[in-house]
C-alpha positions, 0 to 999 in steps of 0.5 A: 392745267390745259384748257380743252376750250381753246381748241374748240373754234366755236369758242371764239370768232376768228374775224372782227370785221364789222363787229362792235367791240365793247372793251372800254367798260362793262355793258351792264355797269360802268366798270372799266379798264382803269378799275382793278377788276378791268374788262373781260371781252368775250371772244365770240361776241366781244361782249364787255363784262365786269368780273360779275357780269362776264361770269353771268354772261358766260353762264347764260351764252356758254362763251368761256373764253375772255380777254381781260383788259387792264390799263394802269397809269404809270408815273415816271419822273419828270425832269427838266430834260424830259420837259423839253420838246424834242419830237412831235408828240403830245402827252408823251416824253419829249413831246408837248404837255408831258406830265410823266403819266403814261397809260399801260394796257395789259391783257391776259386770256381766261377761260371762265369754265376752267377758272384759269389763265390760258396761254393764247398762242394757239389762237394768237391771231383772234387775241391780237386782232382783238388787242388792236381793234378799236373799241365801240366808242372810238369807232363810233367817232363821238368827238366833241363839238366838231364842225362841218368843215369843207374845202374852199375855192382858195384851198382848191386852186393853190399854186405854189411858188418855190418856198423855203426849207421848213426844216431850218425853221423853228420860229415865226419868221417875224418874231420869236414865237415858236407855238401856234405857227401857221404855214402858208401853203403857197410860199411856205412863210411861217407866222404866228397866229392872231392875238387872242385874249383869253380869260386867263390874259393870255395871247395867242400870237402877233398876228404875223400870219395874217399880216403876210396875207394881207401883203400877199393875198396868200390866204390858205394856212395850216397850223403846224403841230395839228398835222397827223398822218391820216390827213387831219390838221387845222387849215384856215383860210383868211380869204374866207375868214373861216376853217377849211379843208385842204383835200391835197394837204399832203401833196402841198406839204411834200412840195416844202419837203415835209413828209405827212406819214412821219408827222405827229400831233403837238398842238390843239386843232382849232376844233379842240380849241372851240371845244374849250371855248364853247363848253360850259367854261363859258356859257355856264358862267352866265348862270353861275354868275361868278358865284361858287357853287358848292359841289354835292355828291351821293346817290342821285347827285351823280353827274354825266360825262359830256361825250361831245355834244351830248348835254341835251341827253344828259340834261333830259335823262337826269330830269326823267330819272329824277322822277320817283316812278322812273327811279322805281322802274329803271334803277330799283327794278332795273337792276333786277332787269339787268341781271335776268335779260339774256338779250344782247346787252348793247341792243337792249334799250331796257338794259341800257336805260337801267344801267344809266339809272343804277349808275346815277342812284348807286352813288358809286360814281358820285364820290368826292375826289380832290383836284390837284391845284393848276398853274395859270397865268394871270393878267401880269404874265406871271404864273399863280396856283389855283385851288380846283373845286372837288370833282367826281367821275360821273358816269360815261353813257356812251352805250345809251347814246349809241342805242338810243341814236341808232338809225336816227338821222340826227341823234345818231350824229355827234351835233348838237340836237334839241333837248325837246325833240330828244325827249319826244324821242326817248318817249317813243322808244319807251312806248315801244320797249315797254310794250315788248317787255309787257310793262305799263307805259310809264309815259302815261304818266305825262299823257293828258287830253288836250280840249280846244274850244273853238267859239264862233265870233259871229253866232256864238256857237261852239265846238269842242275837239280833243287830242292826246298830248304829252306837253303844253307849248307855251308862247313867249310874248313879243313885248318884254320887260327890259333886262336886269343887267345882273353882271354889271350890279354884281361887279359893282358889288364885288369891287374887285371883278377882274376885267380879264374875266369878262366873258368874250364869247358872243353865245354867252354875251346873248345870254348875259342880260336878258328881258323878262316875261310873266308866266301869266301872259304866256298862259293867256297867249297859249289859251287864246287865239283867233283862226278860221274855221267852218261854221255849220250854223253860219255856213262858210268859213268864219273867224273863231276864238280857239281856247285850250283846256286840260281835261284830265290832270297828269301825274306830271305836266310838261311845259315846252317853251317856244324860244324860236324866232324867225328873224330875216329868214334866220332861226335864232332864239328868244332867251327871255327869262320867265317870272313864275310867282313861285315853284307851286303853280295853281293851273285852274286857268286850264279848266274847261268852264261850263258853257256861258249864257248865249252859248250853244254847241255847233253840230258837225254836218260832216256828210260822211267826212271826219278830220285828218289824224295826227300824231300829236308829238309831231304836231307839237314839234312844229307848233314848238317851232312857231308854226300855225296849227293849220299850216303844221297839219297841212305840212304832215299831211303833204309829207307822210307825217315825217317831221324833218321833211314837213319842216323843209317843206314849210321853209320852202313856202314860209310866205304862202298864206294859203297854208293857214286856211282850214284844212279840208276833211277827208272822207270817212274810212269806214273803220276796220272793216270799211276802207281797203287796208293793206295786208302787207301793212297789217302784217308788219304791224302785227309783227310788232305785237298789235292785233289785226283789229288794232292794225286795220283801224290804225291804217284806216285812221292813217291813210294806210301809212304803216309808220304813221299807224304804228305811231298812232297805236303807240299814242293811243293805248286805250285801243286795246287788241279787241278794239272795235270802232264803236267801242268806247274805251273797251280794250284799254288795259288796267293801269298799274301807274297811280292815277292822278286826281282829275280835280286837282290842278296844283303842281310844283316845278321839278325840273328845268332844262336850259339852253345857253347860246343863240342857236339850238344847233350850238351852245350848251344845255344845263338842268336844274332839278329839285332834290329834297326841296333844294334845287341842284345844278346838273352841268354834265359831270358837275353837280352843285347846289344852287340857292339862287337858281335861274329857273325861268331860263328853261326851255322844257319844265317838268311839273309834278302834281301835288297832294291835296 
């Protein structure tokens, strides 16, 4: 049967240039090429779909032609002969680490309108291009734990000697080792790497490459087996004692008779080895403390694969999507949205968050699988069989990562990020997306009014200030209780602790034995501080005691812990463990008390002046970094509300005491009808769905800055379309979200997001989440029950208001 659709040029796109090709998995679920149904890629827009979603895409878009991708594992017989390394390759027959498993990808052209397989010959050009094209995930180059490696003075000034013929050399020039070999880029000497003790008791080499450096001063070396035709390789400089780049690597290798164009990768690069050392194998062992945590499986117990430094994203999404309201909207109602939405799926935030939520709660990707035993080398040099824990596949949230980070200077990269900043970023995306979808803002569940009471220490007068907030930033005290050496105590109890299992990674050592602080101490530090402010009764600047209170109790309350420490201009992390009295907390300390005897409210004599307005989330970000409030506000004011620019501005002026002085007030703008606002800015804001009144009022509050005005409106949903400056709450939309009891300050800890490592720019994130009254440990794709969770190590906590 012939297909009339293949002859229509509108049914395929001839050029793939600049297009994202989604052929790894379905854009609306996690069916991938390895599943039996495979992935159908649309030849017009290159959207990938499982059988059901591919057909749904055809019915909505009328794109009939798809190229089906299937990938299968073929198991070949592994013989002693095939194990021998006969070529430069990895995972392939004749190469290193060959297991006999090989992937074979097959394709076929289908017409969904005719329901037949079609001969691709008439459009062989586009079909072949699609087969060879890099997938979206590969193109985005999300790699794990990459470092920012640069050239050094030694690689830029290499002067080469005559050297030796490397083709005759297969071993270290000073011993018999044939792996972990490093080539001197100056003279061509081949030496083995340094001795490195691992958890399995293995050693990486005898250090002959370093001995050569000490004898000759030749510091630049390249690791053999890591060189690829595109010029990637592990290059190390002993002079700098760091990983570096050799920009003329091909030229330097050619000097020794090596053609980079025919070289293949046979060994792990140092970046890949650092991945193994820095992933949860080491850092997570601090929390697990040698215990065997029982894996759990099923709906709501689905893990998330680490795509390379995405543990911060995994921990935040697991914590949010475990909440009932998020589950209802994005897992239950989200399934309906996925079926009805006709937007381009990769660019629809509702689709991608719903895809994650449905994947986590379906249970389909949390099926128990038995792992094959692994052979490991023990401290005695003998090989032993080690039983591995059951595992699950989990979901691979690549498309959500891609969309949520799109256009963001930090979250679009593959570097480690701060989970607190990412949570605030997700809130911002939720607010914008749900406004477009005409949904009630789900982040209102976290929003509350934070009341600041400023009491003059001279006259006893006070004034109240309020801000909308989503988070209480709790500080850690400088004085802490001495650490409890858990690992030492447990080692004595067990009596059979293998010395080779001792954590050697410095990141983990910093986390093993930490001091503790009492939760009540942190609350008192947050509530009370001394600041300078203007007193209308005393006249001039006076010292005020500033206390913080909560006016309304949200359904969910976030505690953000300020763990950042500045030590000799270096940013480090305070790993102290917080001691909570229990999982149930009474927050009545945050209630605003009635005026005390002798107190009187101060009248603001502003003379037509008003306070500067700030986006609370931006202000909280700087406060969490340890900056004072006046200092943080002044930085935002001088940098158009840009948090990153404000942070750099503060570091440049970190010793300037004048930044802590009270901010002068600004002249009142006169509301929407007063100060002249930019019509261009008004058009930009109204183009996002806001009314003319909203746009003008927001601009008047943000010094005519359109970006800040938009954030202002998203953070003040009570300012409705018909808002007028003299309105009191007019225009606020009726909420379909459950209204919490404003008089019930009792909350329960429901999740704790923990960072492990000395700096937020590195390390690893995990989360503890309460499920059915029990704590569950979420460590990327590992999900396990934990009866003794390290909750107090958290840097973000989510608390749920309890019923009366």
